[in-house]
N, C-alpha and C positions, 0 to 999 in steps of 0.2 A: 127961394127950392123952387115961385109963382116959376122963377124965373126961366127958373132947364126942366121944369113940365112943357110951358107952352114952347121950351124952343123941341126939346122929344114932341110934341106935339103936332109942328113945323114941319118934322122933316119925311119929308114923301121916301113913305114909308113901300110905294108900289112899289116905286122905284129899286130901295132896298132889298125888299126881294126881291124883284126880277134879275139885281147883281150875284145874290146869295147864289140864287136857281143857275144859273151859268159861270160862276164857278163853279159850285156841282156837278157841271156837265165838263166842265176842263178838268177835273180829276178824276171821277170816271171813265171820262172815252177813256182813255189806257186800255180800257176790259173786254170792249167789242173789235182788242184783235181777236178774246176772244172766239167768237163764234167761227172766222177763216182754217185756225187755227187746226178746233178742231175738224169743222165739216171735210176739210178738206189733210185734215190727215199730220197732221202736223208736228217731228218731231223737235225738227236740230227751229233755235227762231235766228244764231246768227247767221254772220254777215250777210250778202244781199235780202236774204229773209224777212231780215230786223228792219232795214229801210222800205222795202215791199208796205211790206206793216206799219210802222209809222207812217208815211207817208196813208197811205189808204185810211188810217184814222185822222188826220189833219184833214183828209177831204172832208169824209162825214165831215168833221166835225167845221168847218166850213161851212157849208152846205149849211144844216144846222142853224148857224148863228145867222148865216142871211137870210133865214127861210125868220125870225124872231124880228133882227132888224131890218128889216127887207123895206121899209117903206121909210125909215127912219133916215136906212142910204139912200135913199131917193132925193135927198128932202141935199144929204151933204155933199152929194156930187152936185148938185146944181151948185150950190155956194163953190164950191169947188174950184170947180171946171167957173165958172164966171166970173172967177175975180183971182185967176190959178199962179201968175206972176207974184204976185205981193206973196200966194198963199205956200210957193215953193220959199220965198223969197224969206217970209219970215221960220216958216220953215226950218231954212236950210239953216239958220244961224241959231239957231238953237240946239238944233243935231248937231252944229261946228261944239258949242258950249261944248256939249252933251260928251263928246267926244274928249272933247282935252283933259275933260273929269273923267276920262272912261283909266287914258291913257296913263295918266296921272296918279292914280290912287294906284293903280294893277301897280304898276312904277312902282312905287313906295309900298304897295303890301311884295310881295317880288319878292325886293332888296331886305325886305326886316326879315322874312316871311322866311324868305329861303324859296318861297312857295313857284311852281312851275306852270302858275295855269291853274284856273277853276277845271274839276271836271269835266263838266258841261259840254268846254271848247277840244274837252279830247275827245269823248263821245258824237260831237258833229260830225271828226276832222278824221276819223276811224268811218264814217256812212260812206260820210265821202268820197275816200280808196275802195269804198265797196260799186255803192248808182253811183259816179257822181253826176247824171245829165238829172235821176234822181231827186235827190238833192239839192239841186242848184235852182231847179224848180218851185218844193217842200223849202228847204226854207228859205226862199228864194222872195220867194213868192209866196205858201200860202198861209201857212206861219207864225209870219206880219200883219194879214189878215188874223187869224183869231186871235192872236195876242194884241192887236189892237184893241179888240171890238170886246174881248177883255181887261187887261187891263187899262185903256182906257177911256170905253164909252161906255159897257155895264159900272166903271165909277161913279164917270163926271154926272150921271144921273143922276144915282144915286148918296151923292156929295156937293152940297149947296158952292162949299167955305172953293175959295181957290188953295188955297195950299194945304189947306185940309186935301183933298186930291189928289192935288200933281206930289206927296210925301205918301200916303199911301199908296199911292199905282207905284213909284218908283221904290221904294220896299217892295210887297207882293211880289213886286218883277224881281231885284234881282235875290225876295228870296226866292218864287215857283225856278230861275235857274238853277237852281242854288241847293235848294232839296233831295233835287234826283238821282243827287251824283257826293255828295259826299262825304268824304271817310272821316279828316282831321274837323276837329273847333276850326280848327283857320281855315278852313274848304268855305265858313258860313265868312268870311271877313271879307272875297268876292259882288256878293250881295255890292256893298261900294260904289265901286262900278259901273258893276247891272244896275243899279238905281240912281245915278249918272245920265243912264244913257233912258233911260223910263221916265223918266222927271220932263228929262229931257224933250221927250215927246207928250206926254204930259200935257206941258206950258203950249209947245210944240198950236194942240191940237184946242189947247184953254183961249187960247191969242186966238185963235182960225176958227174958231169953231164949226170942223167942220172932221168928220175922222178924216177925212182923208189926205190933210194933210200926214199927219203921222206917219202915216201908213204907208203912206207915198219914199217917208223916210224911212222907218222902217225898212221899209223894199228895197232901196238904195242901196244902204247901212247893211245889212245879210246877202244882199247879192256880192258886193265886191268883197267881202272876207272870206266869198264863198271862192269868187273863182281864183282870189288869192292863192287860196286854200288846197284851190287848182292845181295851178300855173306851180305850186310854193315848192306840192307832190309830184309835181313831172308829171305829170299823168294829159294826152293825150286825147282828144274833146277832138281829131277832126280827122 
């Protein structure tokens, strides 16, 4: 009992509280779009309007997170660029392992349960069809920053244990990609493939001790997928 109390006492409650605030911000930021909806009397938020509002929300969140973590971001950037190739080498290796795990998990889920993929991916594809350039910027650059700060940066500061941090980051990363779009219970199985990727990013961050390693690979991953989706949909950008 005394050892448990000692461990609880030694936890960094300041960082835990900060992580909880960051997660709360991530969850309630959706409501920020109510302001332009009311201000400009927007009646229909489908189609391109939905993409614009979603991007606006992401930009606002990015700005807030930057203000909160600006000093740490400067230090992390110095660590990243001073050992650029080694950091990228570590990041690519972990990303590749996570990607393989993600692909295998998706194949098993889709084969066993005859699933068609996560609903979150269908929403992203729909948004790409409306405004491909804006989605390339949002999903390719802005969203990865926000997710790395929320699912990696805040959690690593709050959870001292390596595997406690990695597993928690992987689970929450997967859950947050499913929770807003699930329709049947089998949709929750897609937490596993997303979790593989989230865990890989967490390991890359933990190994290099700079958030820009996981951000760079997250950004690369999303950008490549968005470009493939644009090409697959036959959308002409030029």
